[in-house]
LUMFIFI-970041 format. One record per residue: residue in one letter; x, y, z of N, C-alpha, C in turn. Coordinates in steps of 0.05 Angstrom, whole numbers, plus 5000, padded with zeros to 4 digits. Example, Ala and Ser with C-alpha at 12.3 -4.5 7.8 and 13.67 -1.06 7.14 Angstrom:
REM LUMFIFI-970041
a526448865156524649105156526449345156;s525749555142527349795143525850015157;
//
This chain:
REM LUMFIFI-970041
m880074345869881474625857881374565826;r880074785813880174745785882874795775;t883174655749885674725735885074875714;h886375125715885875335691887375265667;r886375375644887475315619890675405617;t891975265602894775325601895575605590;h894075715571894975925561894276175579;r896376345580896376585601894576825588;l893776975609891877185599893877365580;a896177395585897877585568897677485536;h896877235537896877095507894077105496;v891977235508889477275502888977535486;r887277525464886577745450883477755444;n882277965451879577965449878878205429;l878378105404878578325383876078335366;g875178565353872978575334874378635306;i872678575287873278665257870978855254;l871779105244869879335239870579425213;a868079515200868579625171865979735163;h866179865141863679975121862779715109;v860379725102859179485087860879465060;d861279195054862879105031865879185031;a867179265053869679315055871679035055;g870078835060871378575064872378465087;k870678555110871478465137870978155143;t868778075131868077755133869977615117;t870777695093873377565078875977555096;v876377765108878877805126878477585147;t876077555159875577375183875977085175;e874777015149875476795138878376715132;r879676905121882576835116884076805141;i883476965163884576915189883976615200;l881676525199881176265206882876065190;y882976095164884575905147887575935155;a888576155155891376185162892576085188;t890376065210891075965236890675675236;g889375545216889075255215886175205230;t884575385236881775355248880175235227;t880375325205878775175182880675085162;y879674915144881174755122880274845096;k878475015094877175105069876675385070;q877175545050876575835050873575865042;g872075985057869276085049869276295034;e867376335018866676595004864176715009;v864476965011861577125015859577074992;h860377104968858977094943858076804937;d859376604952858476324949856576264970;g856576424995854576365018855876135034;t858776125033860275905048861775985071;t861676235081863376345100862376225130;v864276235146863676115174862076325188;t862776575189861276775208858676865198;d858676875169855676935159854276685154;f853376555179852076305179849276315177;d847876545181845076555183843976575154;p841876415148840976395121840576675105;q839576875125839077135112841677265104;e844077225120846477345115847677225086;r847276945086848176855060846676925032;n843876955040842177065017842677325006;r843077495029843677795022846377845018;g848577695026851077735021852577955039;i850777995064852078195083852078045111;t853778195126853578115155851278255169;i849778095183847578215196847878195231;f848677955234848977885264852177895273;a852777985294855377975304856077675310;a858377575298858677245305861477245315;a861877075337864277055351865876785338;v868576795335869876575330872676595348;s873976335348876476335360878576195347;c881176265350883176155335885976175353;a887876045341890376065356892676155336;w894076305345896576395329898776445344;h901176325341903576325356903076335385;d902076115393901276085424899476285437;h898276455420896276645431893376575422;r891376595437888576545436887376815424;i886376805400885077045391881976995390;n880377185405877477135401876577355385;l875377295364874477485344871677545341;i870677785340867677815333867577975307;d866277835290865777965260863278115266;t863278375262861078575268859678625241;p857478745241855778815217856979095206;g856779165181857879385171855379585162;h853079445158850479615150849879805174;v849180045168848180215190845980155206;d844179955192841579875207842579685233;f844779605233845679385252847779515268;t847879775271850079905286850079815318;d847379765325847279665356848479425361;e849079245340850678995341853379055346;v854379275331856879375336857279485364;e855679655373855779755399856079565420;r854479365419854379165438857078985440;s858378975415860678815415863178985423;l862879225415865279405429865379445458;r863179405471862979405498864879205515;v865378995501866578755510869278685496;l870078835479872678795465874978955477;d877378855476879779005482881379145460;g880779035438881979165413880479115387;a881279215365879479195341881479225317;v880279105294881879165269879479305250;a880279525241878579675222879579625195;v877679525178878479455148877179675135;f878979815113878280005095878879895065;d876979975048877279905024879580105010;a881579984997883880134987883280314968;v880580294954879580514933878180704947;a876380634965874380834974875480955000;g877380885013878680995035876880965060;v876681175076874681195098871981245088;e870081105091867381125081865681215107;p863081295100861581385124861181165146;q860780935142859980755163862880685175;s865080685161867780665174867880885197;e867381135188867781345208865881315229;a863681195226861181175249862380955271;v863180705257864580515275866880585286;w868380785277870780875287870081055312;r868081215308867181395334866381235355;q864780995350863780815368866280755384;a868380635371870680525389872080725401;d871780955394872981205408871481235436;r868981215433867581255461867980995477;h868580765469868980545486872180505491;g873880695480876480685487877880455475;v877380345454878180095439880480135423;p882880065427885280085409884879915381;r885880045364885179935334887879925316;l887879755300889579725277887979785252;v889379855230887879895203888879655184;f887179555169888079365149886779495121;v888179575106887179675080887079475061;n884379365057884079135039883579215010;k883679034993883179034968885279174949;m887779134958889879284943890379184914;d888778974908888978874880886979004862;r884979164873883379324856884579524840;a883279564818883979824801883380094817;g885380244820884980514834885780474865;a886880224874887480194903889880384902;d889480534929891980724937892080744967;l894280624975894980625004895380895017;d896881075000897381345013894881495013;a893281494995890881624997889081545017;t888981265027887281185048888581275076;a891481295077892481405098891681695102;s891781845082891082115082888382165091;s886481975083883582025091883181925121;i884981765131885081695162885681945175;r887982075168888682305184886582535182;a885482555155883482775154880882735167;r879782475166876982425174877082335204;l878982155211879082015238881182135255;h883182265246884782455262887382335278;p887482085284889981965292892281945272;a894581935281896781935263896981665250;p896581665223896981395207899781295209;l900281095218903180965222903580745200;v904080825178903980585155906480445158;v906580175161908680025166909579805145;q907879865121908379675099908779855075;l909879745053909979895028909179645008;p907179694989906379494974908379434952;i908279204944909879094925908179044901;g908579174881906379164855904079314864;a902379384843899779544846897579424834;e895479454841892679324828893379044822;d892778984799892678654793895478554797;t897778754797900578614803901178624833;f899578684851900178674875900878384888;t902978354895904178084902905078074932;g905578264945906778254970907378554984;v908278575004909278805019911878795027;v912879065035915579075049914779155075;d915778995095915579025125917679275130;l916579515137918479735140919579735171;v918479565187919679555215921879335216;r921979125200924278915197925678955173;m924779125157926179145132926678885116;r924278785110924278525097921778535075;a921878345057919878325036918178065042;l915578105042913877855043912277855016;t912377625002910677574978909477334979;w906877334968905377084965905076974939;t905376734936905276564911903676294916;g901176274909899476044911898775994942;g898376274951896976294980899176245003;r901676214994903576185017905476445018;a905976515040907976755044910976645043;g912576815027915176775027916877025037;e918976995049920377205063923077275049;g923777485041926277545028927577825035;p929577885018930478185019928978375007;v929078645014927578835001928478844972;p926678804951927778854922929079104919;d931079064902932979304897931179554885;v929279494869927879714853926479854877;l925679754898924079904921926079954947;r928279894943930279964970930280254976;d930480434954930680734961928280834974;e925680744964923080824972922780675000;a923280435006922980335030924880475051;e927280555047928880695064927480945072;q926381115050925281355053922981345072;r921081095069918681095085919580995112;r921380855115922080765144922881015157;r924381175142925281425159922981615164;l921281615149919081795154917281655177;l917181405179915681285199917381325224;e919881305226921681355252920881645260;e920981815242920782105250918082135265;t915982025249913282065263912981915287;v913881715289913681575318915481715339;a917781805331919181965353918182215363;q916382335344914882595350912682505370;l911982265372909582185389910582035412;h912781915412913681725435916281835447;p916281885472918781985484921381805485;v920681545490922781355491924181335463;a922381345442923181325415924781595407;l923881815417925082075413927782085424;e928281975449930881965460932681815442;e931981585436933581395418934281545389;f932281665382932481775353934382015354;c934482155376936182385381939082295382;d939382075399941881955401943281815377;t941581665364942981515342941681615313;e939881765316938781865286937281615272;t936381405287935281225277933981035297;l931980865294930580695313931080405308;s931980265327931879955326929379845318;a929279635307926579485305925179415333;a926379365353925379325378924079585390;t925779795389924280055397922280115381;l922280105354919980185338917579995345;s917779745348915679555353914579675381;g916179685403914779765427913780015427;a914480215411913180485409910580435394;l910480285373908080255357905880135377;r906779945390904679835411903780025430;d905480215441904680375461902880585448;l903380685427901780865411898980775405;t899080525393896380395390894680375412;r895580305435894280245456893280505472;s894980725466893880995476892181145458;g892181045433890381175413891581425400;d894081485405895681695393896281645365;g896681405355897281335330895781085322;v895681015298894280755290896280635271;v896980385273898780235255897080155231;v897880195208896580145179897979945166;l896479735159897679495143895879505119;c896679325100895179265076895279035063;g893478975044893378675032891078625015;s890478385005888278324993887278065006;a885378075021884077835035882877615015;y881877744993880477564974883077364959;r884877494957887077384945889177234964;d888477264991890177135009893077255014;r893377515011895777665014895377905038;g897277855054897278055079896177945102;i895077695107893677615129895777535151;e897877405147899777305167900977575181;p902077765165902977985179900878135198;l898578155188896178225201895778105228;l895877845228895677695253898277745271;d900577755261902877845276902278105292;a901078305276900778585285898478555309;m896278405304894378395322895778275350;v897378075347898877975373900578165385;a902478305367904378485378903378775388;y901278885375900579135382897979165398;l896079015393893579025409893678915437;p892079025456892478945481891378645490;s892578565510891078305522889278405547;p887778235558885878325582887878445605;l890078375607892178475629892878745622;d892378835596893679115588891579345588;v889079265593886879475593886179515624;p885179735629884279775656882379575670;p882679515697880879345708877979435702;v876079235703873079305696872079425724;r869979615722869279745747866179725745;g865079665769862179665771861479785797;v858779755804857779895829856279715844;h856479735869854779575890853879765912;d851579785920850379925943851680215941;g851480335916852380605913855180655912;g857380465916860180475916861280315895;e863880425886864880285863866480055869;q866379835852867679615855869379555834;v871579485836873779425814874379105814;r874478975790875478715788877578705769;q879778555777882078555761882078295744;a882878285720882978085703884477825715;d883577685734884877435750882777215750;p883577025743881676775745880976685775;q882876785792882576735820880576915834;a879877135822878677375835875277275833;p873777415846870477345844869877425817;l867977245806866677265782865577535775;a866077615752864477905742864477835710;a862177825700861877735672859577945661;l859478015637857478155623856578025600;a853577995597852377865575851778105556;f852678055530852778225508850978135483;k849977875486848577815464846977575475;v844577575465842577345470841677195445;s841776935442840976845411839576575418;g837176555406835876295408836776115387;t837875855389838775675370837475375374;q838075225354837474965360838874795385;t841074945392842574845418841074915443;g839575125439838475265464839075535464;r838075645487838275965487841076015497;l842476135479845176205484845576485495;t847176525517847576785526850776825523;y851377015507854477055500855277245526;v857677195538858477315558861577365554;r862377575566865177675569865777685597;i867777475603868577455629870877615637;y870477815655872578035663874377915685;s873177745706874777655726873477385736;g874877255750873976975761873676765742;t872476535752872076315734869376235736;i868176115715865276005709865675745702;g864375525719864175265710861175185704;k861674945691859174775685857774715711;g855174765717853774725736853974925760;d855575165755855775335776853375485780;a852575615803850475805809851676075807;v850276245794851776525790849576705794;w850176945807848077145816847977355789;n845377345781844377565762844077815778;a846177975779846078225793843978465781;t843178395756841378615743838278525750;a837878255750835078185757834478135787;g836878085800836778045831835877705834;r836977545819836277255825838577075815;t838476815825840576625819839776455793;d841976405778841676265755843776005757;r843175835745844975605744845975525711;v848775505713850175485688849675195677;g848275155656847874875646850174795628;r851074915609853174855592854975115586;i857375085581859375305569860475205544;l860075395525860975305494862975525486;r865075375472866975565456865575625430;v865175845419863275925401865175935372;m864175815352865375825327863275895305;a862576135310859776255295857476045299;g856675905282854375705285854875475295;r857675385302858475145315859375195342;h859374985359860075025385861474795397;t863674845413865174645425864774675456;p864174445473863174455501865974515515;l865674655536867974705556867174645583;d868874545600868274485629868174765643;e870074975637869875225651871075425631;a870675655637871775895625872976085644;v875176245638876176435658876376685649;a877576885666877777155661878877195634;g877677355616879277405592877577255569;d875777075575874576895558871577035548;i871376955521868577035510867376775504;v865176685514863976455510860876495513;a859576265504856776245506855976065528;v853676125542852775985566849975885560;v849375635567846575545564845475495592;g843275595596841575555620841075795636;l841776035626841476275641838776385632;k836576315646833776355641833076675641;s834276805664833577105667835677255655;a837877185642839677385629838777515606;r839377755602838477945582841078065570;v840878195547843278385540843978595561;g846278575568846978805588846978675620;t845878425622845978305647848678255659;t849178285686851778275698851578005715;l853277825711853377575725855777535743;c855477495766857777535787857477325805;a859477275825859777105845857477165867;p855876985876853477015896854677195919;g856977165929858177265951859477555949;a859877625918861077875912859678005890;p857078105897855578215875856778485867;l855878565842856678835829854878855805;v854479095795852979135770854879285750;l855579185728857379315707855279505689;e856879665677855279825658854779695633;p851879715627850579555605851779705578;p851479545553851779685529849679885525;g850180085512847980325504846180185482;t843980275485841780195461840880435444;a841180425419840280655401837280665403;e836180895398833080945396832080885370;p829980715365829080605340827880885327;v828080865300827381095283825281045262;v824680775256822880705238820880465247;s818380515243816580345252814580195231;v813979985232811879845219809979715234;a807279715224804979555238805279275227;v805179065247805478795238802778645252;e801678455237799678295250799877995234;a798777835248798877545238796877525216;r797577405195795277365171793277185177;r793876995199791676825210791076885238;s788676895247787876975273788976785294;a789376535282790476315302793476385311;d794576545297797476565300798076835317;t795776975324796277235342797777195363;g797277005381798776965404801376855400;r802176685378804876655374806276855362;l805077065347806377275339807377435361;a805877515380806577635406808977485419;t808677255422811277125432813777125414;a813477115392815377145369816877425376;l815177635378816077905377817477945404;a816477825429817977865453820477735453;r820777465437823377365435825377565418;l824277665399825977815379827378075396;t825478195411826378435425828278375449;e828178115458829977995477832777965465;e832677855443835277845426836478065417;d834778275408835878525394834578745410;p835778885429834579095445834079325426;s835379355403834579575386831979605371;l830579365372827779295366826079385388;a823679495385821979555403818779475393;v817279395410814879345403812779485422;r810879585408808679715428805679695414;t803879735427801179725415800380005417;d798980105389798480375383795880425398;p795780615416793080645431790480725417;e791080835391788980895374787980705355;t789580565345788680365327788780065338;g790180015358790479775370792579615354;q793879685336795779535320798079495335;t799679275330802179205341804079355324;v805979525335807779685321810679565328;l812279515307815079415312816879655302;s818379715319820479955311823579875310;g824979965293827879895289829280105280;m831680035271833880225261833680305231;g831880175216832080235187829980025174;e829780065147827879855133828979615129;l831779585127832879335126832979165152;h833179315178833079185201830379065204;l828279215196825479115201824878875181;e826078925156825678655140826778435149;v829078445161830578205173828978085196;a827978255215826278185238823977995228;v822378135209819678005197820377745188;e822777725170823577465156824377285181;k825477385199826277185222823777065235;i821777215237819177145250818176905233;r818276955205817076765184818676515186;r821276525186823176305183823176145212;d823976285232824176155259821476075273;h819376175268816876105282814676035261;g815076035236813175935219810576105220;i810876375223808676575224808776755201;e806676745182806376945160805177205173;a806877415171805877645182805377855158;a803078025163802678235143804078495154;v805278665139806778875147805979145136;g805479335147804379605139806879765130;r806379995115808380175105809780265127;p812580305122814480385145813780695152;r813780745176813181045187815781095205;v816381355204818581435220817981515249;a819681545268818781595296819481905296;y817382045296817382315301817882385331;r818482615339818882715360817683015367;e817083095390816183355393817983505416;t818483785407820083935428818684205431;v820084315453819084595458820684825440;g818784975423819985195411820585455428;r818285505440818185735460816885665484;g818085675507817085585532815085775548;v814285705570812485855588813485855617;t812386055628813486055659810786115677;g810985995702808886025721806385885715;v806485665705804185495700803185335728;v800885415735800185335763798085105757;f798584875774796684655770796184545802;r793584515805792784405832791284135827;h792083955839791183705839789883615865;v787083625863785283615885783583405882;k783183185898781482975895779982885923;q777482915924775982795948773682665942;d773982375946771582185938771382005963;g771882095987771281926012773881806014;g774381766042777081676052779181876050;a781581796049783781966046783882106020;g783982386019784182545992786982565983;q787182725960789782775946789683075942;f791883165951792683465946795483505936;a795883655915798483735909798084015892;h799884195896799784465884802784495874;v803084545847805684575833805584805815;v807784945814808385185796810785105776;l810385105750812384965735813185195712;d815585215709816885345682817985125664;v817685195638818184995618819885155599;a822485085592824085185573825284985553;p825885075526827584875510830384855516;l831084575511833684515512835084445481;e837584435478838484365451838284075447;v836984025421836583735416838483655395;e840383505406842783415389843683145400;p845082995385846282735396847882775421;g847282625438848982635462847982815485;a846183015476844883215496842583055512;p842083165535840083025555837283085541;a835382935538832682955529831283095548;f831583075574829883225593831483305619;v831283525629832683625653830583715669;f830583655698828983735717830383895738;r829384095746830884215771828784355789;s829384405815827384515830829084785846;t827384975846828385265857826585305881;v824885125893823285155914824685225940;t824185415952825585465981823585456002;g824685436028823185456050821485196057;g822484996043821084756046818084716041;r817284886023814684916016813784636002;v815284505988815084245975817484045988;p816583866003819083706015820283545990;q822983465999824583365977823483075965;e821982925978820782685969818582735948;y817182985954815283055935816383175909;v818883295917820183405889820783175870;r821882955881822482705864819882615850;a817582635866814982515856814382695829;v814682965835814183145813815783075788;e818383035795820182975770819082695755;a818482505772817382285762814782315743;g813182475754810682535743811282665715;c813082855717813783025688814882825667;r816682635678817682405660815482255647;d813382185660811082025655809982195629;a809782445633808182635613809882645584;l812482605586813982605561813282405541;a811682215547811281975533809182085507;e807582305511805782365490805682665489;g806282785466806283075466803583185454;p803283435458800483555447800083565419;l802183575402801983575373800683335361;g801783125365801082875352801282605371;g801582675394802182425412804782315411;h806882455400809682335396811282395423;p813482235426814582275453815882575453;v816382705476817182975479820082965486;t821883135475824683125480825483425481;g827883485494829483735493827983935508;l827283885533826084115553826984095577;l827184335589827984395617825384475634;v825184315654822784365672823584465697;t822684685706823584795731821184815751;l821284675777819284705794819884935813;t818185135810818785445824817285455851;d814985325853813585345878811585155882;g810185135903808284915910807084915934;a805184755939804084745966803184475975;t803084426000802084166011799884186029;h798483946033796283926056797483766076;v796683806100798083666122797083386122;k794483326110793583056111793482926084;d792783096066792182986036794482966016;s796683066024798783066005800282816007;s801682715986802782445983804582455961;e806382255956807982235932806182175909;t804182025913802381935889801182225878;a800182385899798882655888800382835875;f803082835885804983025869806082925844;r805982635842806582535816804482585794;t802082525805800082605788800082915777;a800583075800800483385791802983415772;g804883275777807283325756806883245728;r805383035725804482935701802583085686;l800283175700798283345690798883605686;g800583705705801783995704803384015680;l804983845675806983875651805483845627;r803183685626801383635599799883915596;q799384035619797984315612799884525603;a802384525612804484695605805384685576;l805684425568806184385543804184475522;r801484455529799384575513799484855509;e800884985529801185285529803585385512;c805685195510808285245497807885265466;v809685355454809785335425811485085416;m810284875408811784655401812284595375;v814684415371815884405344815784115340;l815384005313815183735306817783635297;l819383455307821883375302821783105280;e823083105259823082825246825982735242;p826282505243829182405241830582455215;v832982495214834482555189837082385188;a838182345165840382175162842082335139;e844782265146846882365126846982115105;v846682195082846481995056848882075041;t850381875035852581895014852281724991;v852281834969850981714942853481704926;t854581494911856481464894855281354866;v855381544844853881534821855881574798;p855581474773857081554750856681884746;e858581984736858182274727855882354711;d855182184693852882254674850382254689;t849982144710847282104725847282294748;v848882504751848982634778846482834775;g845782954755843583114752841182974764;t840482734751838282564760838382554791;v840482454801840982394833840182644846;l841282884840841083144852838083214852;g836783164830833783254827832183094847;d832982824848831282614865831882694894;l834382754902834882814930833283064936;a833183264920831783524924828683454929;a827683274912824783214917824283054941;r826382954953825882804980826582974999;r826883274996827683485017830283415026;g831783325009834683295017836383575014;r838583595030840283855025842883755022;v844083794999846683734991848683895010;t850683705019852883865039855483855024;s856183675006858483654994858183484967;s860183524953860383374924863283354915;c864183124908866683134897866682894875;t868582924854868782754831871382644827;g871682394819874382294815874082014803;q875781944785875781664774873081584764;g871881784748869481734734866881724751;a867081744776864381744794864481984812;t861982064819861782314837860582214860;v861582294886860482204911858882474921;v856582454927854682664936853982594967;t854182804983853582755011850982955016;a849082865027846683015032845382955059;t844083135073842183085094839483065084;v838382815088835682745079833882675103;p831182775103829382645123829182355119;l829182215141828981925139826281835126;a824081985128821681915114821881915082;g824182085074824582115044825981905033;l826981685048829081485042827581225036;f824981225041823580985038823480915008;g824580684999824380624970826780714957;y828580884967830481024958832280844939;a832980614949834880414938833780334911;t831480294907830080184883830080434862;r829880674873829780884854832480954845;l834480924865837181014858837980824834;r837480574838838180334819837280424790;s834680474788833380514763834380794752;g835280974769836181234757838881234747;t840181034755843281014747843680734733;q841580644723842180364710843480154727;g843380174755844279964771847280064776;r847980244770850680324777851280514801;g848980604814849280774838849080624862;t850180714882850180594910850080804929;f848980774953848780984973848780825005;t849680995023849380905047848081145066;a846881065087845381265102846081225130;r846481455144847381435174845681615186;p843581535207841781705223843581905240;t843182155238844582345253842882515274;g840482415279838982545297836182665286;h835182855301832582985293832683255284;a831283355266831083625259828483725256;p827584005257824984095258823584025227;a821183925232819783845205818584085195;p817984105169816684345155813684285163;a812184525162809384545171807684295153;a808684265128806984085111807083805123;v808883745139809083455150806783415169;p804883205170802783195187803883115213;a802483195235803783155260802282925273;g800482785263798982585277800682335272;r799882115285801481855287801181715259;
//
């Protein structure tokens, strides 16, 4: 009988750090590791000495590229942390991490407030139902404003911001916070926190803010409302309990502040993570499917094993599969059932991950996030379970690539090795895709942006020693139906000896809305009287899906259409599922040639921050790139311009912006879907 670890599930927190690029989330993670005694030296992003940014590319570029898992202990609680990327090109890393997390800390810049990528990752967390805290970082910067950040949270993210701290000092004189829940002052000198009474100069403001916090909480929480009506105040215990409930329900978000770089505010953040964010016992049991029925697994080490692989990485240690264990126990040497691939794998080693370092474990239990060596068939999204209790968990979603480049080995001898390297890349990062262009024979690598592809090519060079030639980036166009057709008749008849093929279909094609979250293709049948049997209807649908791979305008994938099978006919001997699948594919291709087709190009929301004296130059450049400005605001000597720009117009924009603003301009871009391309844009590949 295995002996399970002593810390209870109620004392486990599986959390992520989310933020816009440069908000300071990696520094926050570093200070958390230092404050918990996990590390004994503070790493710095600008020095390339951080624990979680351990990849050479991350240290060279000064940004987080790959989600990194670390683990630490705080007041008898085990905290498993995942530091996620902030750059939009690596949003799929965030998506995969959120799929397995129970809570998160969103880090905001105290000067910038809610930035575009902050909003994007917040929406991702909303989709996964992940409770969050907010840590307003960089309170020591000029222009830092906690109240303005709280207002931007309410305006752009919509939950009620529950500000539980009052800063002591401002900008370069920021030295601590007043804890409004326990009405105490916390100050930091020399990196150490000291506790004391609320300073007299801040007492009146602290009491006013405490009163406002109580009133806001009472409006949202019935138990707090009852106590507030009876006593006209809330005890610290009631307030803490209400803050915990509101955080986990998503009706409110606790807001703390500090300066991670100056080591101020980390200890109360850790206390809040433990107090307000959920343990594996506080979240609903995981649900999967088996044989068409739903299966539920409780967070119990004694239950059958259920785990989800959310990251695969090749290292010197071996091929690591990162898994979140939802139920059961997994031990070294165990045989586990890969429910996704339908085969058995054996666990070679289990590792507690500390970014680039690993500690071996004999076993891991429900609530753990660990890396496993030896799972040869596991991929991102694979479900691992007990052989006698199979189920399949919902895998993380994968974004559709929007930018492509042609890659080829500079030396012909490396061609085979390049194919192997690309296959390994797509295995580790499902948001990358590799295909062979049927017209040119080139190998095409597709990803989420220029930086994403740059990182992938550099990884090929560094990890595999292959020098690759890279073509100019090209965007992923789509085709859709502008005006449909009805009553397209297609007969598939083939007689060449032996059994023949016969299928007769009549198709209507109509446009669907093309927008994020909308289905790309809908098929339905209105055939009556059994003229086309149901198994043939399914074959027609499969054939229509085959036809979506290449549209009539330029061979781009087709999206946003409704196909209706209205009639058909069969032959007593020659009809088959194969024949009707062929008829569906060729019939839809014929129908699309008769439709009015529209070319779609990927577009992005671009937020540009520039000095006021360069706004005219920036607006002119955006217009030249077919950008459409949607908003503009000026404050503190800088102007923030938001525009919708075709992704094709953003190639090389970073260099152009730097030169046009003397290096003072910055921008972020967030893909927002596809839009009709003007007639001047060529339709070919």
